[in-house]
N, C-alpha and C positions, 0 to 999 in steps of 0.2 A: 466545445472548447471551455476550459476552465482557467480562470486567471487566479494566480496566487501571489500575494505580496508577503515577502519575508520580514523579519524583524528590523531590517535596515531600510525597508521601503522599496527594495528592488522587486520588479514585477517579472513573473515567469508565466508562460502560458503552456497549457497541456492540451494537446489536440489528439483525439482518438482517430486513428487511421483506419482505412477500410479493412485491413488485415487484423484489426484488434489491438495492435501495438499503439503506443502513445508517443507523440513527438513532444519533447520538452524543450522550449525555446526561452532564451533569456541571456543574461550576462554571466558567463562562466570564466571570467578573468581570474578570480580567486576561488579555487575549488580544492577540496580534499577528496581523494578517491582511493578505494582499495579493491580487493578481489570481488567484494560483494556489496559495495555501497558507493554512493556519490553524495557529497555534502558541500554545496556552494556556501561561501561565507554568508552567514545570516539565515541559511536554510533554504529549502527544506532538505532534511536528511532522508534519503530514500535508500532502502536496503532490499536485497533480493529476499523474497519470501513474504514481504509485507503486502497487505492489500492497499492499493494506491489510494483508494477513497478514504482510508484512515489517516493519510498524510495530507492530502490536498482537499479533502471534503468535496469531491465532485459528484456525489450522489451515485446513482446506479450506473451512469456512464463510465465512471472510473472505478467500479467495483471489480477490479481485476487484480491478479496476483503478479508481482514483479518477478520476472525470471532472469533478467540480465539487461545490459546496457550496450548500445552501439553508438559511437560518435558519427555524426553526419555533418554536412556543410551547414545545415540549418540549426543544429543543436544536438541534443542527445535523444536517440530513439530508445524508449523503454520497452524492452521485449516483455510481453505479458502472456498470461494464460487466463482463461475464464475462471472465476470463482465458482466452484461447484457446491453451492449452498442449497440445502434442502430444509426449509423451515419446519417440516414435519418430522425430521430426524431427531429423536431423543435418545439415541444409543449412548451418548456421552454421560447420561445421568445414571447414577448408581441406584440400585434398589435399596431403599432406606427404610428404617423403622425408628420412629422417635419414641424414646422411653424416658419419661420424666424430663423432657427438655434436652436430652442428650441424643444425638443422631448416631445410630448404630448402622454402619454400612455392611457389617458382616453378621449374618444371623446364623446361630448354631443350632 
C-alpha cells in the first residue's frame, strides 16, 4: 500500500490487488474526469498510459501502466498492465558519430 498526500493535505491510498490492478481510496467529492483521466481537486492527476509510479512514487510495486478506471464502492479501481521494461534494451539509441562536438546521426 502507498499513501499519497495531495497539495491540500488530502490523503489517498493505493493498494495493489492480487490481479495486478490498484485500488485508489480517498475523498472523491470534488473531481474532474474525462475519457482518459481522473483528477481529484488537489491531485493526483492520473491519465491512461502513465506509469503509476511516476505519479505516486510507489517504487516497484506501482511500476505498472494505467489502462483505465472502474468506479467501485470502496473507491476507484485503476486497471493496469505490467510495465515491460528491459534495462538491456538500447534499441532506442541511434548510431551516432561525433564530429567536432556536433553529433551526426546520419552517416553518408
